[in-house]
N, C-alpha and C positions, 0 to 999 in steps of 0.2 A: 473475579466473580467473589462474591460473599458467602461466608461459611456455610448458610444455609444449604446454596447448591451442594455442598460438598457432604454434607449430612443425608441429603436426598438421596443422592447417587449412592453410599455407602449402604442406606435402606433399600434401594434397588436391587443391590448386588447382592446383600442378604437372600432376600426374598428369593431371587434367579437361583441361587446356591442352593437354598432348600427346597426349590422346584426341580432342580434336576438339571437347569439349564446349562449347556455343555460351555457357552462362551463365559459365564460367572465363574464356571468351574475354574476354567482355564485361568483368568484372571487370579483366582484365588491360589493357585497353584504356581504361578508363576512370582508370585509376591513371598509367597509361605511355603513352598515347598512341600513335604508331605505333612507338615504339621494342618495343612488346608482341611486332612478329612479326620482330623482326630476330633474337633470340636471347633465349627465356624460359626462364631457369633457377631454379634453388631460391633462390638471392639474390633476382631478381627478384619471384619469390612470395612471401618474405619482405617484401620493401619493399611490395607488393601490399596484404596482411594490416593492416601498421604504417598506413599510408594510411585503407584503411577504417574505423579505430579511432583516427583524428585526430592521430596523430603525422606527424613528418616524414621518418621513417625506422626502419628496424627498428634500429640500435641507441638510438636513443633510447626506442624502446618498450621495449626488455630495460633501459635505464636505467631508465625509470619504474617497472616491475615490480619491479626490486630492493628499493625500499624503501617501496613501496605496499601498503596492504590491499586483498587482491583483491576485486573488487567484489561487492556482495552480488547472490546469484540472484533477483531478484524480476521476476517479469513483469507488467507494470499494464494489459495491455491487457483492452479489452472486447470488445463485438462490432461495433463501428464497420468500415467499411470502408478501405482504406487510403487512400483519398483525406481521410477526417478527418484523420489524420495529417499529409498531405501540406499541407493548409490551416492547421493548427498552425504548419508549416516556413514558410510564406509570411508568415504572422502576425508572426513570430519575426524575419525578413528586415525587416520594414516596421519593426518597434520599433528594432531595430539600426542601422537608417537614420536612425533620430529619437534615437539615442544615450540611448535610455533604459537607466538602471540595471540595471533586471531583466534586460533583454534580454544587456547586456554580462557580467553576472556569471555568465548562464547557458551563453554560450558558452565564457568562459575555464575554466566548470568543465567542461567536456562536450568541448571540444576540444583537446585538449594541446598542437596547435603554436601556437595562438592564443591563450595563457595571457597574451598582452599584449595582446589585443584593446581597441580603446576606444571603437568603435562605426562607424558607417560602413557601406559596401558589405558583403555577407555572402555567400558563395557558396552556391547552393542544396546543393550536397552537405554543407556544413558545417552549415547548418540542420537538413537531414534528418538528419545526426549527432546534434544536439544533441537533437532529438525522439526519437531512438532510445535515445539513454542515457537522458532523463528515464522513458523508458515502459519501463525495465529490461533494454536491450539492449544489445550492443557494438557492431553495427553497424545502418545502415538496411535491410542486406538482410537479417539476421536478423529485424527488426520485420516486414519486409514478407512474407516466405516464413513468420512464424509467424500473423500475421492472418490470411491466406488459408487456412492450413490450419485454424485455430481454427472462421472463418466456415465451412467446408466441413463439418465433422464435426460442427458444430450444426446445420446447417439438417437440419430434420426431424426431432430426436432427442427431441423433449419427452414421447414415450410409452415409448420402447424398445422393445425385441422381445418376443416371445411370452415368453418364460422371464423375462423381467426383468418384466415384468407379473405375471407369475404369481405370482413371489417378492414383489412387493409388495403383492397381495393376500394372500397367506399371512402375510405381516408386518401388516397391517392385522386381520385376523382374529385376531390372537394364536396362529396354528397352527404351534406348534414342530417337531410330527412331519411335517406339511404341509411348512414350508420346510426341514427337514434334508432329507427325500427329494429336494426340488426340487436342493439343493446338492449331493448326492451324484451324482444324474441330469446335473445343469449344473455341473462343477467351474468352468466361467469365472465365475457368479455369487459367488464367493467372493473375485474380484479385481475390477479395472476391467470394467465391463460396460454402461457406458452413458455417452454423450457429452452433457452438459448441465450443469448448475449442480451436478450431483454424478456422480461417476464409480463409486463401489461402493456397494452397499446401507446399509453403514454411515454414509456421507456421508448417504445418502438421509434415516437417520432424525435425523441432524445438522440437516440442514434444519428450519425451522420450517413449512413448509407442503405438505409431502408425504403426511405423515400426520395432517395438521388445519391449522388455519388460525391462522397467528402462534405457533404454539405456542413458550412459553417455557421456563422453568427445568424444568418436567415432562417427563418423559419422553415421553409421549404415545403409547406402545405397551406391549405386554406385556415385562416385564423379559426372560422367556424366550427371546423371539425374538433380542433384542440380545444376550445372555451366548452364544447360539447362533453370532451373527454374529462374535462378538468372538473366540471360539474357534476359528473359521475362518479369518480374517482375518490376511493376514500384513503389513499394514499399519495401525496405530493413530493414527500421526502426521497423516494427513488428515482423517478424521472427528475426530480429537482439535481441529484447528483451526478447523475448521469448526464444532464445537459451542461452542466458546470464543466464536467470533466472534456467534453467534447467542445466547450467553447459556442454551444448553440445559445447564444445572448437573449435573442430574441424570447425564444422558450423560455430561460430562466425568465424574463422580466415578467412573463404572464403567469408562471408558478408564483412568484414571489408577491404580485399584486391578489393572486387566489389565496394566500396565505398562509403557502410554503414557510417552513421555519427556515430563515435564513442563517442561523447560528445555532444549532445544538450543541450540547455539551460535547466537546471533544473527547471527554472519556468515555462517551459511551459508544465512541466508532469514528470512522472517518466523516469530516465534515464538508458540506459541499465546497467550501472556500480551499478547504487543503485538495481535493479533487482538481480544482481547476489550475490554484500553483504547482501543483506537480506537474502537469500537464502543458503548462505555458497557456493557460486561457486567458488571456488578457482582458477581453471584453467581459467575459462572465464573472471573472475573480472583482472586475471595479463594481459591477453590479451588485454583488454580495456583501462587499466593504462597505456600501454605502449606507447598508442596513446596519451591520454589526460585524468586528472582525472575529472569527473563531477559528482557529484559536489564536490566540494574540500572543506573538514571542518575536524574537528578534529576526528569525527567519522568514516568515510570513510578513510582518511589516516591509523587509527589505525587498521580499518578492513582488509587495505592491509599489515598492519605491517611494514610500512614505518617511521621506526625511523627518518629517514632524515628530512621528513615533519614534524612529529610530534613537532620537536624542533624547527621547524620556527613559531609554534602556542603558544607559550608560552614563556614571556619574561624572563629576569632575576630573577626579583623577583616572578617568579610563576604565573604571571597572565594571564589569557588569551587573545588571541589577537581577533580582531574583524573576523579574516577569521576563527578562530575555531567554530564559530558560525553562520555563512553564512548562512546554509543551514542544518536545523535540521531533522532528519530521521523520518519517522512513517512507523511502520511495518502494518499499517492497509491498506497502499497503494497496499499490496500484499497478501491481505485477513486476517490479524489479526483482533481480535475486536478493535476498535477504543479506544484509551486512551484518558483520559483527557489531558488538554494544559498540555505541558510540562512547569517546571520553566526555569526561565532563568540563576539561579544563577551558579556559577562554580562549586559546586559538582554534581549536575546534570548532567551537561554537560559532565563532567570526566564520572561519571559512565554511561552515554549513550554511552560513547568511550568504555568502558571496555564490556559491552555487545556486542558491534558488534566484538570486537576484539575475544571475546570468541566464538561468532558464527563460524567465520574463523579460529579458531583454531592460533590465532597469539600470540603465547607465549610471543615473546620478549615484543610486544606492551603490552600487559597484565601486564607485571613487570613495564614498563616505566608507566605506569597508576598509578598503585598501588604505586608504590614510589614516584608517585608526588600528592597523596590524595585521588586517586578512591577509594571508598569503595568497597571491597571484597564481601560485601553482598548488594549493590547498586541496587535499584529496581525502574530506572524512568519509566519502562512499566508493570503496572499492575501485580506488587508485583512479577515479573519474575525476578531471579537473575541470575547473572553470570554463576552461575553452572547450573542452568536450561536450559540455550543455549547452554552450551557447553555438556550436555547431549542429547539434541534434535539434534545436528548437529554432535553427534558421536566423540567427540574431548577428546579423552582420556587423552592426555597429559593434555590438559588444564585443564580436570577435576582434575588430579593430582596437577597439578601446583596452583589451588584455595582451595583445601584443605589445601596443605600444607602452605599456606598464611593465614589460619583460617576462611576460608567459611564455613558457616552453612550450613548442607544439609539439615536440616528439616524443612526451610521456605517454606510455601506452597504458591502459587500461586493464584492471582484473577480471572484466566481465569478457571481451571479446579479443583483448590483446592488440588493439587498433589504437594509432594515435590520432588527433582530432584531424589531421589532414587525410588521413585514414577513413575516419569517418564521413568527413566532406566527400570525397571521392567515391564512395560507396553508395551513399545520397544522391550524388549526381549534382550537387551544390559546388557549381564551378568559380562562382566568385570568390565563395569560401575558402576553396582549395587553393585559389590563386594568392587570396590573404595569407593563407598559412603557409604556403610554399616561399614567400617572400619572406614571412617571419623566420623560418627554418634557416634561410639564406644569413640572414642576420645574426643569428647565433652563432653562424660558423659552420652550421652542418648543412647537410644536402638533403634535399626532401625525399625521403623514403620512399620508393614507388610500391613497394611490398608492405608497408604499415596500414594495411586496408583492414577495414571494419568487416569483422566474421557474425555473418547475423545466426 
């Protein structure tokens, strides 16, 4: 965020405090103690805002913003209650007390005034700030308010209003004239009209389960109703992101032809290509990449299988060029648990790219990365190996390739405590389980029947 945003927040806090707003007074009390009631001026409000964002003072916040990239505006919450995030903070406090490296890195990354933290006692407010930042918010207060709002909005909203249900029925029938009449009568239907997994009718088409069951690349409804919705819509970005995520490639193609931006600035939020690559949506990703690759980095071109571009990101001595690490991936942007901040060393960047090549079944890129030093058991994300990812996204050839290159099928992840074999068994992927069982035998270990994926 830019400095002006923080200035506005401080002015609003000051006005709220002077008007007797209880929340404003609570914020001031938490940051300033009794001094908040002596004389509360704009400088005091600015200090409160700085402290809430983890800085020692307002000047420290200003200095940090001067040379820093703005935080990417991505909110990573689901529908869990606030207590879920409070529990994550208590876990962090315990890990910091044990001086675990991952906990130390998390605190240093997200609380600027604790950049020298080396473990030990961690204040509750600082732990809450770390959790808020990991889930895409500037402060704990912002996370708390957003979680409460989102949960309230989603409560009881699965079916929608009468006019929304009528529009969904018209789309299902392929009734272009009937849908047009509904849009004319209820203009609200052309914009945000629903609270749930989707908010617009075009986003409903992008979902895989609204007009069918697990719809894939095919449109699933009459093209005419989609063309009508596109012509009436003022927002094509949201539907494009969802369509990319779920590999709804026919809809992706229609949205691109209608002028949807295929490559927005990755600093401003999750791009459609990222959404596709995080979900292994190969057809949608290739359509987007034909227009432009955003973000362009080692991991994204590996996930696309673009060996020609991989060659441009490493010099003759094997060193990674700056373009390779310009935009680092983060699965937390699409609902996975937030990981500790990644290392910047060459090995981690290569292992990161190997993970995404495995997600998308890009075997040639897997070979390319392994030949240049990527670790076949590299775990840049919560101890999840390339084998885990290849199993999760049902990439049989990639599983076989990784095993042939010496991957260990017995490593357990830090999310579910399951091995790749356990993930395959849980998901009913018998062929992958057979391959992994053979791999375990080759390594001298027996396949562990209890190494199961836990949802």
